[in-house]
C-alpha positions as CSV (number, residue, x, y, z in Angstrom):
1,X,25.6,-6.6,1.0
2,X,22.4,-6.6,-1.0
3,X,20.4,-5.4,2.0
4,X,22.8,-2.5,2.7
5,X,22.4,-1.4,-1.0
6,X,18.7,-1.7,-0.6
7,X,18.5,0.9,2.2
8,X,21.5,3.1,1.4
9,X,20.7,3.7,-2.2
10,X,17.5,5.8,-1.5
11,X,19.0,7.3,1.6
12,X,22.1,8.6,-0.1
13,X,20.0,9.5,-3.1
14,X,17.8,11.8,-1.0
15,X,21.0,13.6,0.1
16,X,22.2,13.9,-3.5
17,X,18.9,15.2,-4.7
18,X,18.6,17.7,-1.9
19,X,21.4,19.5,-3.8
20,X,20.9,18.4,-7.4
21,X,17.1,17.9,-7.3
22,X,16.2,20.9,-9.5
23,X,18.9,20.3,-12.2
24,X,17.9,19.3,-15.7
25,X,18.7,15.6,-15.2
26,X,17.3,15.3,-11.7
27,X,14.3,13.3,-12.8
28,X,16.7,10.8,-14.5
29,X,18.8,10.6,-11.4
30,X,15.6,9.9,-9.4
31,X,14.7,7.1,-11.8
32,X,18.2,5.6,-11.7
33,X,18.2,5.5,-7.9
34,X,14.8,3.9,-7.9
35,X,16.0,1.3,-10.4
36,X,19.0,0.6,-8.2
37,X,16.8,0.1,-5.2
38,X,14.6,-2.3,-7.2
39,X,17.5,-4.4,-8.3
40,X,18.7,-4.6,-4.7
41,X,15.2,-5.7,-3.6
42,X,15.2,-8.5,-6.2
43,X,18.6,-9.6,-5.0
44,X,17.5,-9.6,-1.4
45,X,14.3,-11.5,-2.3
46,X,16.4,-14.2,-4.1
47,X,18.5,-14.7,-1.0
48,X,15.4,-15.1,1.2
49,X,13.9,-17.6,-1.2
50,X,17.1,-19.6,-1.5
51,X,18.4,-19.3,2.1
52,X,15.3,-18.7,4.2
53,X,14.8,-16.0,6.8
54,X,17.6,-13.5,7.2
55,X,18.8,-11.1,9.8
56,X,21.2,-8.2,9.5
57,X,23.0,-5.5,11.6
58,X,23.0,-7.6,14.8
59,X,19.4,-8.7,14.4
60,X,18.1,-5.1,14.0
61,X,16.7,-6.0,10.6
62,X,14.8,-9.1,9.7
63,X,13.6,-10.6,6.3
64,X,11.1,-13.4,5.8
65,X,8.6,-14.3,3.0
66,X,6.0,-11.8,4.3
67,X,8.0,-8.6,4.4
68,X,10.4,-9.4,1.6
69,X,7.3,-9.7,-0.7
70,X,6.3,-6.2,0.3
71,X,9.8,-4.9,-0.1
72,X,9.9,-6.0,-3.7
73,X,6.4,-4.6,-4.4
74,X,7.4,-1.3,-2.8
75,X,10.6,-1.0,-4.8
76,X,8.8,-1.9,-8.1
77,X,6.0,0.7,-7.6
78,X,8.6,3.2,-6.4
79,X,10.5,2.7,-9.7
80,X,7.4,3.0,-12.0
81,X,6.2,6.1,-10.0
82,X,9.5,7.8,-10.5
83,X,9.2,7.1,-14.3
84,X,5.7,8.6,-14.3
85,X,6.7,11.6,-12.2
86,X,9.3,12.8,-14.8
87,X,6.9,14.3,-17.3
88,X,4.3,15.0,-14.7
89,X,6.5,17.3,-12.6
90,X,7.8,19.0,-15.7
91,X,4.2,19.9,-16.7
92,X,3.6,21.2,-13.2
93,X,6.7,23.4,-13.6
94,X,5.5,24.8,-16.9
95,X,2.0,25.4,-15.5
96,X,3.6,27.5,-12.8
97,X,2.5,25.3,-9.9
98,X,6.0,24.2,-8.9
99,X,9.2,26.2,-8.2
100,X,12.8,24.9,-8.6
101,X,13.1,24.7,-4.8
102,X,9.9,22.7,-4.4
103,X,11.1,20.4,-7.2
104,X,14.3,19.8,-5.4
105,X,12.4,19.1,-2.2
106,X,10.1,16.7,-4.0
107,X,12.9,14.6,-5.5
108,X,14.8,14.5,-2.2
109,X,11.8,13.6,-0.1
110,X,10.7,11.0,-2.6
111,X,13.8,9.0,-2.0
112,X,13.7,9.6,1.7
113,X,10.1,8.4,1.8
114,X,11.1,5.2,0.0
115,X,13.9,4.8,2.6
116,X,11.5,5.1,5.5
117,X,9.0,2.6,4.0
118,X,11.8,0.1,3.4
119,X,13.1,0.6,6.9
120,X,9.7,0.1,8.4
121,X,9.2,-3.1,6.4
122,X,12.5,-4.7,7.2
123,X,13.2,-3.6,10.8
124,X,13.2,-6.3,13.4
125,X,12.4,-3.7,16.0
126,X,8.7,-3.0,16.7
127,X,9.6,0.4,17.9
128,X,11.2,1.4,14.6
129,X,8.1,0.2,12.8
130,X,6.4,2.8,14.9
131,X,8.8,5.5,13.8
132,X,8.1,4.6,10.2
133,X,4.3,5.1,10.8
134,X,4.4,7.8,13.5
135,X,1.1,7.5,15.4
136,X,0.7,8.4,19.1
137,X,-1.7,5.6,20.0
138,X,0.6,3.1,18.5
139,X,3.4,4.6,20.6
140,X,1.5,3.8,23.8
141,X,0.7,0.3,22.5
142,X,4.4,-0.3,21.8
143,X,5.2,0.8,25.3
144,X,2.7,-1.7,26.7
145,X,4.3,-4.4,24.4
146,X,7.7,-3.6,25.7
147,X,6.3,-3.8,29.3
148,X,5.0,-7.3,28.6
149,X,8.2,-8.4,26.8
150,X,10.5,-7.2,29.5
151,X,8.9,-9.5,32.1
152,X,9.7,-12.5,29.9
153,X,12.9,-11.5,28.1
154,X,14.5,-9.7,31.0
155,X,16.3,-6.4,30.8
156,X,17.4,-6.6,27.2
157,X,16.8,-2.9,26.4
158,X,15.6,-2.4,22.9
159,X,16.2,-6.0,22.1
160,X,13.0,-6.8,24.0
161,X,11.2,-5.3,21.0
162,X,12.9,-7.4,18.3
163,X,10.2,-9.3,16.4
164,X,12.2,-12.5,16.3
165,X,12.6,-12.5,20.1
166,X,8.9,-11.6,20.7
167,X,7.6,-14.3,18.3
168,X,9.7,-16.9,20.1
169,X,8.0,-16.2,23.5
170,X,4.6,-14.9,22.4
171,X,2.9,-17.7,24.3
172,X,4.5,-16.5,27.6
173,X,3.6,-12.8,27.3
174,X,1.0,-11.3,29.7
175,X,-2.4,-11.7,27.9
176,X,-4.1,-8.7,29.6
177,X,-1.3,-6.3,28.8
178,X,-1.1,-7.6,25.2
179,X,-4.8,-7.3,24.7
180,X,-4.7,-3.7,25.8
181,X,-1.6,-3.1,23.7
182,X,-3.4,-4.4,20.6
183,X,-6.3,-2.1,21.1
184,X,-3.9,0.9,20.9
185,X,-1.8,-0.5,18.2
186,X,-4.9,-1.2,16.0
187,X,-6.2,2.3,16.5
188,X,-2.7,3.8,15.8
189,X,-1.8,1.7,12.8
190,X,-5.4,1.5,11.6
191,X,-5.3,5.3,11.2
192,X,-2.5,5.0,8.7
193,X,-4.2,2.0,7.0
194,X,-7.2,4.3,6.6
195,X,-9.6,2.0,8.4
196,X,-13.0,3.6,9.2
197,X,-13.7,5.6,11.4
198,X,-10.0,6.6,11.4
199,X,-9.8,7.4,7.7
200,X,-10.5,11.2,7.5
201,X,-6.9,12.2,6.8
202,X,-6.5,9.9,3.7
203,X,-8.9,11.6,1.2
204,X,-7.5,15.1,2.1
205,X,-3.9,13.9,1.7
206,X,-4.7,12.5,-1.7
207,X,-6.5,15.5,-2.9
208,X,-3.9,18.1,-1.9
209,X,-0.6,16.2,-2.6
210,X,1.2,15.8,-6.0
211,X,-0.2,12.8,-7.9
212,X,3.0,10.7,-7.7
213,X,2.7,11.0,-3.9
214,X,-0.9,9.9,-4.1
215,X,0.2,6.9,-6.0
216,X,2.8,6.0,-3.4
217,X,0.5,6.7,-0.5
218,X,-2.3,4.5,-1.8
219,X,-0.2,1.8,-3.4
220,X,2.6,1.5,-0.8
221,X,2.2,3.4,2.5
222,X,-1.1,1.8,3.4
223,X,0.5,-1.7,2.9
224,X,3.3,-0.7,5.4
225,X,0.8,0.2,8.0
226,X,-1.2,-3.0,7.4
227,X,2.0,-5.0,7.7
228,X,2.5,-3.6,11.1
229,X,-1.0,-4.5,12.1
230,X,-0.6,-8.1,11.0
231,X,2.8,-8.4,12.8
232,X,1.1,-7.2,16.0
233,X,-1.9,-9.5,15.5
234,X,0.4,-12.6,15.3
235,X,2.0,-11.7,18.6
236,X,-1.2,-10.8,20.4
237,X,-3.1,-13.9,19.3
238,X,-0.2,-16.1,20.4
239,X,-0.4,-14.5,23.8
240,X,-4.1,-14.4,24.3
241,X,-4.8,-17.8,22.7
242,X,-7.9,-16.0,21.4
243,X,-9.4,-14.8,18.1
244,X,-10.3,-11.4,19.5
245,X,-7.7,-9.5,17.4
246,X,-9.0,-11.3,14.3
247,X,-12.6,-10.3,15.1
248,X,-11.5,-6.7,15.6
249,X,-9.8,-6.7,12.2
250,X,-12.9,-8.1,10.6
251,X,-15.2,-5.5,12.2
252,X,-13.0,-2.5,11.3
253,X,-12.5,-4.0,7.8
254,X,-16.2,-4.5,7.1
255,X,-17.0,-1.0,8.5
256,X,-14.4,0.5,6.2
257,X,-15.9,-1.3,3.1
258,X,-19.4,-0.2,3.9
259,X,-18.6,3.5,4.8
260,X,-16.3,4.0,1.9
261,X,-18.9,2.6,-0.5
262,X,-21.4,5.1,0.7
263,X,-19.0,8.1,0.7
264,X,-18.0,7.3,-2.9
265,X,-21.3,8.7,-4.0
266,X,-20.6,12.1,-2.5
267,X,-17.2,12.7,-4.1
268,X,-16.8,15.5,-6.7
269,X,-12.9,15.4,-6.7
270,X,-11.4,12.6,-8.8
271,X,-8.5,12.0,-6.4
272,X,-10.8,11.9,-3.4
273,X,-12.9,9.4,-5.3
274,X,-10.1,7.0,-5.6
275,X,-8.8,7.7,-2.1
276,X,-12.1,6.4,-0.8
277,X,-11.7,3.4,-3.1
278,X,-8.4,2.8,-1.3
279,X,-10.1,2.8,2.0
280,X,-12.6,0.2,0.7
281,X,-9.8,-2.1,-0.5
282,X,-7.8,-1.8,2.7
283,X,-11.0,-2.8,4.5
284,X,-11.3,-5.9,2.3
285,X,-7.6,-6.8,3.1
286,X,-8.2,-6.2,6.8
287,X,-11.3,-8.4,6.7
288,X,-9.4,-11.2,5.0
289,X,-6.5,-11.1,7.4
290,X,-9.1,-11.1,10.2
291,X,-10.6,-14.3,8.9
292,X,-7.2,-15.8,8.9
293,X,-6.3,-19.3,7.7
294,X,-4.0,-20.2,4.8
295,X,-6.6,-19.3,2.0
296,X,-7.7,-16.0,3.5
297,X,-4.2,-14.9,4.1
298,X,-3.1,-15.9,0.6
299,X,-6.1,-13.9,-0.8
300,X,-5.2,-10.9,1.4
301,X,-1.6,-10.9,0.1
302,X,-2.7,-11.3,-3.5
303,X,-5.2,-8.4,-3.0
304,X,-2.4,-6.2,-1.5
305,X,-0.4,-6.8,-4.7
306,X,-3.1,-6.2,-7.2
307,X,-4.5,-3.2,-5.3
308,X,-1.0,-1.6,-5.2
309,X,-0.4,-2.1,-8.9
310,X,-3.9,-1.1,-10.0
311,X,-4.4,1.9,-7.8
312,X,-1.0,3.4,-8.6
313,X,-1.8,2.9,-12.3
314,X,-5.1,4.7,-11.8
315,X,-3.5,7.7,-10.1
316,X,-1.0,7.9,-12.9
317,X,-3.8,8.4,-15.4
318,X,-5.8,10.6,-13.0
319,X,-2.8,13.0,-12.7
320,X,-2.5,13.6,-16.4
321,X,-6.3,13.8,-16.8
322,X,-6.4,16.5,-14.2
323,X,-3.6,18.3,-15.9
324,X,-5.4,18.2,-19.2
325,X,-8.6,19.5,-17.7
326,X,-6.8,22.0,-15.5
327,X,-9.0,20.8,-12.6
328,X,-9.5,17.8,-10.3
329,X,-13.3,18.2,-10.3
330,X,-15.0,15.2,-11.9
331,X,-17.5,17.4,-13.8
332,X,-14.6,19.3,-15.5
333,X,-12.9,16.1,-16.9
334,X,-14.7,14.9,-20.0
335,X,-14.0,13.1,-23.3
336,X,-10.6,11.6,-22.3
337,X,-10.9,8.9,-25.1
338,X,-11.2,11.6,-27.7
339,X,-8.6,14.0,-26.2
340,X,-5.9,11.3,-25.4
341,X,-6.9,7.7,-26.0
342,X,-4.1,6.3,-23.9
343,X,-5.1,8.3,-20.9
344,X,-8.7,7.4,-21.5
345,X,-8.1,3.7,-21.9
346,X,-5.7,3.7,-19.0
347,X,-8.3,5.2,-16.7
348,X,-11.1,3.0,-18.0
349,X,-9.2,-0.3,-17.8
350,X,-7.7,0.7,-14.4
351,X,-11.2,1.4,-13.1
352,X,-12.6,-1.9,-14.4
353,X,-9.7,-3.7,-12.8
354,X,-10.1,-2.1,-9.4
355,X,-13.9,-2.7,-9.5
356,X,-13.2,-6.5,-9.8
357,X,-14.0,-7.1,-13.4
358,X,-12.8,-10.5,-14.6
359,X,-10.2,-11.6,-15.6
360,X,-8.2,-8.9,-13.7
361,X,-6.4,-10.0,-10.5
362,X,-8.7,-8.0,-8.2
363,X,-11.5,-10.3,-9.3
364,X,-9.4,-13.4,-8.4
365,X,-8.5,-12.1,-4.9
366,X,-12.0,-10.8,-4.1
367,X,-13.5,-14.1,-5.3
368,X,-11.2,-16.0,-2.9
369,X,-12.1,-13.7,0.0
370,X,-15.8,-13.9,-0.7
371,X,-15.8,-17.7,-1.0
372,X,-13.8,-18.0,2.2
373,X,-16.2,-15.7,3.9
374,X,-19.2,-17.9,2.8
375,X,-17.6,-20.8,4.6
376,X,-16.1,-19.1,7.7
377,X,-18.2,-15.9,8.2
378,X,-21.5,-16.3,6.2
379,X,-23.1,-13.4,8.0
380,X,-20.6,-11.0,6.5
381,X,-20.9,-12.2,2.9
382,X,-24.1,-10.3,1.9
383,X,-22.8,-7.1,3.5
384,X,-19.6,-7.4,1.5
385,X,-21.5,-8.1,-1.7
386,X,-23.8,-5.2,-1.2
387,X,-21.0,-2.7,-0.4
388,X,-19.0,-3.9,-3.4
389,X,-22.1,-3.4,-5.6
390,X,-22.6,0.1,-4.3
391,X,-18.9,1.0,-4.8
392,X,-19.0,-0.4,-8.3
393,X,-22.0,1.7,-9.3
394,X,-20.5,4.9,-7.8
395,X,-17.1,4.6,-9.5
396,X,-18.2,3.3,-12.8
397,X,-20.8,6.0,-13.3
398,X,-18.2,8.7,-12.7
399,X,-15.5,7.2,-14.8
400,X,-17.8,6.7,-17.7
401,X,-18.7,10.4,-17.8
402,X,-15.0,11.3,-17.6
403,X,-13.8,8.9,-20.4
404,X,-16.7,9.5,-22.7
405,X,-18.7,12.7,-23.5
406,X,-17.8,16.0,-25.1
407,X,-14.0,16.6,-25.0
408,X,-12.9,19.4,-22.7
409,X,-9.2,20.0,-22.0
410,X,-5.9,21.2,-23.3
411,X,-2.8,19.8,-24.9
412,X,0.0,18.8,-22.5
413,X,3.4,20.4,-23.1
414,X,5.2,17.0,-22.6
415,X,4.2,13.5,-23.6
416,X,2.7,11.6,-20.6
417,X,4.7,8.6,-19.3
418,X,2.0,6.0,-19.6
419,X,4.1,2.9,-20.0
420,X,4.0,2.3,-16.1
421,X,0.1,2.4,-16.4
422,X,-0.1,-0.4,-18.9
423,X,2.8,-2.4,-17.3
424,X,0.9,-2.4,-14.0
425,X,-2.4,-3.4,-15.6
426,X,-0.7,-6.1,-17.6
427,X,0.7,-7.6,-14.4
428,X,-2.8,-7.3,-12.7
429,X,-4.3,-9.1,-15.8
430,X,-1.6,-11.8,-15.6
431,X,-2.3,-12.4,-11.9
432,X,-6.0,-12.8,-12.7
433,X,-5.3,-15.4,-15.3
434,X,-2.2,-17.2,-14.0
435,X,-0.1,-16.9,-10.8
436,X,3.4,-18.1,-11.6
437,X,4.3,-21.1,-9.4
438,X,7.2,-19.3,-7.7
439,X,4.9,-16.4,-6.8
440,X,2.2,-18.7,-5.5
441,X,4.8,-20.6,-3.4
442,X,5.9,-17.2,-2.0
443,X,2.4,-16.2,-1.1
444,X,1.8,-19.6,0.5
445,X,5.0,-19.3,2.6
446,X,4.0,-15.9,3.8
447,X,0.4,-17.0,4.5
448,X,1.6,-20.0,6.5
449,X,4.0,-17.7,8.5
450,X,1.1,-15.4,9.4
451,X,-1.0,-18.4,10.5
452,X,1.9,-19.5,12.6
453,X,2.7,-22.8,10.9
């Protein structure tokens, strides 16, 4: 029942808002729907914790500690983003950048986007994960996966792509076909993750889309694609009995961290700046999952959590900062602390958090990843440290000039919704100081599942 509510609430909400999405209370309806989805996610999570792995709809959907953790994170950030978007979209309307038709489209598509991400995370069918991500190379990789599965599982039709069936026979799947499939799957899903050199779409999408969408793209969609990569990695390594998939993830992850750190220095648009920061952090997560092992996987899951919370908080402040300046150019945004202290402090604290300042949670996860790398992959440690240092200098120098300096901007017609910013940052601070035992156990269970224990 809880699972049906989880998926049907945003789906039916998208249909409702397709009609009512421009009405005066449409933003409140959007928030209410997101809150309902979050409550359903919490209920589903409680069932998985208490009862173990669950399947639904004749095994078409599957929940375990790995994906249910991402479901809860997705629903929570979806809720806070809907709260942020209420005044943000009203300001866009009053500035003449948004019509009633586009506002209706935004509200409807927001709920549909949440539906698709939740379907991609919970589906047991590797083909439906593909539909949620939509990449041609991943399609060919999925065809190869089905080809290998059919030889072992027989003519089961789409059932041959069910994750639970594939995981049970992964050691019997044809290694050569699975190795080739993973190459295509990594390129396809890696494009959505934003792994270099497949990252070009991501900064453009962030720069051109509405800020609430940027928050969801960076904080949630990239996690969905990374989830698909890790699921594929588990299958392929079981078939190959080789660490080749892990090594590929480490190489692509490290390349992403290095290239994004260098590209950060060239950015003049505030949203593109933090888009490249997202590429950097997804590279760190990919590298951690590539190292594997209980500690590295634990650190990767923690980093997914704190990055989602921190980066969405940053985009919330960035959206209102750009509205006050009337521009997304970094040189046009000045004196935020004087103009609006809450926006200024939100951007500064969010930037310090994403840069790994202690005691924020990003510091804790990066510390775990770096110390694990020193033991398992010592050659990569100096490269990671150097890239992180370059990224730190690039972002901090630009944020400092935006937060301080001579004020330049205008008064907003509506009070910004900055409660989500500080709620996210408070959670990130908490995870840097103390990880609640139930959450730590959750991470450990998911990390062990990824390792295959």
